[in-house]
C-alpha positions, 0 to 999 in steps of 0.5 A, a space after each residue: 450729469 445723468 437724467 436724475 440728480 436730487 441735488 438739482 432744484 426744479 424751476 418754480 414754474 415751468 410751462 403750463 404745468 405750474 409748480 413742478 414740486 407740487 404733490 401731483 408732480 413730486 417724483 415718485 418711487 417705483 418697484 425698481 427703486 426698491 429692487 435696486 436698494 435690496 440688491 445694494 443692501 445685500 452687497 450685490 454689484 452696484 453697477 450690475 444692479 443699477 443697469 438692471 433696475 435704474 438704467 433709465 435714470 442715468 448711466 451707471 458710469 455717471 458716479 455723481 448721478 448714481 450717488 445723488 440718486 441713492 441719497 435721494 432714495 434713502 431720504 424718500 424712504 426715511 421720509 415715508 417711514 416718518 410719515 407713518 410715525 416709524 422713526 426707528 425704521 427711518 433711522 434704520 433705512 438711512 444706515 449704509 450697511 456696506 460701510 460697517 467693516 467686516 472682520 477678516 474673512 478667516 478668524 483664527 481657530 481656538 486651537 490656533 489662538 491657544 498655540 499662538 498665545 501659549 495657552 495649550 495647557 489651559 482648559 478650554 473654558 480658559 482658552 475661550 475666555 482669553 479668545 473673547 477678551 482678545 476678539 470680543 464675542 465670536 462673530 459679533 460684528 458680522 452678526 450685527 451686520 447680518 442683523 441689519 441687512 435682514 432688518 433693512 430688507 424687512 423695512 424695504 418690503 414694508 415700505 414698498 407695499 406702502 409707497 411704491 407706485 406703478 407709472 400711470 398715463 396721467 402722471 406728470 413726467 416730473 414725477 418720474 424724471 430728473 427735474 432738469 430733464 423734465 423741464 426740457 420736455 416741458 419746454 417741448 410741451 410735454 407734461 404727462 407720460 401720456 403726452 410723451 407716449 403719444 409724441 413718441 408714437 406720433 413721430 417715431 424713431 426721431 421723436 427726440 429731435 425737437 427736444 433740446 438736450 435729449 440725445 439718441 441714447 437718452 431717447 432709447 433709454 426713455 423708450 425702453 422704460 416706457 415699454 417696461 411699464 406700458 401695462 401700468 401706463 395703459 399705452 403701448 409704444 409701437 414697434 415702428 418707433 425702433 425703425 427709421 421711417 424709410 424702413 417702414 411699410 405703409 400698412 405698418 404705419 396704418 396700424 399705429 392708430 387702431 380704427 375707433 370712434 374719435 377724432 381720427 382720419 376718415 379711413 380710421 373712423 368707426 361710426 356707432 350704429 346709432 350715429 351712422 345715418 342709416 336712420 338719419 332724420 332727413 333720409 329718403 327711402 333707400 329704394 328711392 336713392 340713386 346711390 348704393 350707400 346706406 349710411 353717411 360714411 359710405 355716402 360721403 365716400 361716393 360723393 368724394 369718388 365723384 370728383 375728378 381724381 388722378 389719372 390712371 398713369 398718375 396713380 401708377 406713378 404715385 404707387 411706384 414712388 411708394 413701393 419702398 413702403 408698400 408691402 403689397 397689402 391691399 384693402 378696399 380703401 386704398 384709393 384714399 391714398 391716391 387723391 387728386 388735389 381737389 379730392 383732398 380738399 373736399 375730403 378734408 372739409 367733409 372729414 372735419 364736419 363728420 368728426 364734429 357731428 359724431 364726436 362733439 354734436 352726437 348726431 349723424 350727418 343726415 340729421 343735421 339742421 340749419 342751426 347745427 350748420 350755423 354752430 359749425 360755422 362758428 366752430 370753424 372760427 375757433 375749434 375748441 377744445 384745441 387739444 382735441 381738434 388742432 395740431 401742427 401742419 406736419 402731423 401725418 394721417 397715420 400718426 396719433 398726433 394728427 388732428 383735423 385742424 391747425 387752428 382757427 380758419 381764416 374768413 376765406 378758409 371758412 368760405 371754402 369749407 362751407 361751399 364744399 359742404 354745401 356741395 356735399 349736401 347738394 350731391 346727396 339731395 340730387 341723388 335722393 339720399 336726403 330730403 334737403 340741404 341744411 347749408 342752403 341759406 347759411 351765409 359765408 363769413 366775410 373779412 372785416 377788411 378787404 385783403 390786400 394782395 401784395 403779390 406772392 412772388 419774388 422780385 428780380 433782385 430777390 431771384 438773383 439773391 436766391 441764385 447767389 445763395 444756391 451757389 454757396 451750398 455744399 455739394 451734396 445730392 440734396 443740394 444738387 436737387 434743390 439747385 435744379 428744382 428751383 431753376 426748373 420751377 422758375 423757368 417753367 412755372 410748374 406746380 409742385 405736384 407736376 414737377 415731382 411727377 415729371 420724368 425724362 420720358 416726358 421730355 421731347 426735342 422738337 424742331 419747327 421749320 419756318 412758316 408763314 407767320 414766322 420765317 425763323 426755324 426754331 428747335 428746343 425742349 418741351 415737357 409734357 405735363 398733366 395738370 389740373 382737371 387732367 388737362 395735358 399741356 406742353 411746357 417749353 424748357 430752356 436748353 440751359 435748364 436741360 443742361 442743368 438736368 444733365 449735370 444733375 443726372 450725372 451727379 446721381 450716377 445716371 447717364 447725363 443724356 436725358 434721352 439715353 435708353 438707360 434713363 427710361 422712367 427716371 424722375 427729373 427730381 430724384 431722392 438723395 443718393 448719398 443719404 447712406 453716407 450723410 445720414 445712415 439712420 435714415 437710409 432705406 434698407 435696400 439702398 436708394 434707387 437713383 431713378 426714384 422720384 422725390 416725394 412732394 412733401 420732401 421737396 416742399 419742406 426742403 425749399 421752405 427750409 432754404 427760404 428760411 435760411 435766406 430770411 436769416 441771411 437778409 435779417 442779419 443784413 438788416 433787411 427785415 422786410 425781405 426776410 419777412 417775405 422769404 419766411 412767408 414764401 413757399 414752392 408756389 411762389 416760384 410759379 407766381 415769380 415765373 409768370 410775373 417775370 415772363 410777362 414783364 419781359 414780353 411774353 404774351 398773356 395768352 401764351 403764358 396762360 397755356 404754359 401755366 395751364 390756366 383754364 381762364 385767361 383772367 387768371 393769368 392777367 393777375 400777373 400783368 403789371 404793365 398797366 400798374 407800372 404805367 400808372 405808377 410812373 404817371 403819378 411820379 411824373 406828375 408829383 415830380 417838380 
């Protein structure tokens, strides 16, 4: 069945759009419908005409859909004529000229007829009279057909000027697409052409992957139709949509959303001169300021740069991982692409407040009062309107679907936001940029009930279940990475950013002789890690895990010995090397370098999907609590699981503190369950008869 079929009825109520047969959502006629019907009336090849004007609606090979669409077009044409009291035109439009039979292409001449009829000796007038008696007036039926074609063409031209409409951004998708097809898009929260274009630009080539019933071929036809009408829609489908993500350079993605004043990332925001803070209400004289920044945007970036960033070697590693999508086009804001975790957290909160101040409040940051801050605190608990401020977590900063919020912030997230903003203004006050801190004295939200922390870690039984599920996975490059990654995380407690940054160069084989405190010699592997605050530590790695690494390196086509000279610069966790065979459309143009490291978000998403699969298995087994636990789990749970299991097996807390890289021993002691276990056993013994 094609995309358009007039015989299918629309559901009476689909999504938030309500009645999809209402006047606003009624399917509309455009110039392509009229061009196709003109070609049909004139007898041009129907298939070629369909492919030229209406390929968006259905495949020309889908004869049922083509017939239904032609019927619908004629009905709509006739209905439009009747609305204008042109009932004769309506009847004329409904006639299928092609069904009027033609006379033979070659009529007998008058002489031929006279010879065949034995009328050679008759006068010409008598011959003509006999000829017309036999065949009728010359070319009578042919003339009738030609007259109908001419009349229908005139009627189509009149109707086109009357009812044909170009697509507009605010039009309902149901106004242009087959009802069943529009319903599928509505189920994916797509109701207007503007939303459709934004979704396509925001997700790129694979935009239809989340829309049930829309395959790649239909998706390409939709994109082609939108490009054909982008002048009337007023929105452009970006060139990036035709390429796989791996084939796009960073600067090409940055061009998808143009810099403007609106809800856009900090690096894209254009602040109007009257709102930039250069003449902020509470600004101190520029000559007294300890920063060169002369406006709020620049002062915010100066504050962000003052926070602990990535070490130069970490920036170099991050650039190396991006080299396939980095064209070498540099800009002054490149440093914003390589921020530490702390800087990203601070940028997020400053960005949110700046956007709210400019877009919703209409004031510069350096003019904000305590009352403004109190109103923003309330806004954090319910960012409205949601369509302007909220989007899904995975919308990247280059995408037009990006928004600064996912939804209302929890009390703890609100506290963090206010603490960070208080720090921003304290920095400005300290630098003599503004005269006071409007956040000073604004209380932070508290939960109505204390939060019970049931622990974000797996039990030993659950870890064994994870191992069993890993063993069932097929042998692919990505599943090999997943097996090794989870075992490495469990063995070391590394953070996600630390594990994706690690290379074989950071591994070191060490041997320690007996000493006064320990008369046993020992040797093994250590992994050098640079963690939070640029603190370097060495994390022991079990020999068995390094053996797993050797197998994983061999699976990537590399030397299994981590210390082999050919393995210099190889990341412990690499990209999927078999992507060209398993998903050709996603493969980068130049192929995959087996030495390259995997991106943090790629590994995070893969582990989350695996945990979701584990949840599905437990759910089918009737373990609802276990399934719910796996659904909440993330990569950081492996860090907690490592610490809990290690301390439970006898590792001293101060040793685990060094392994985990905690600045405070108090942080590590949250994993100590010995005392709780002792108390639990005591009560059970007390209660036992």
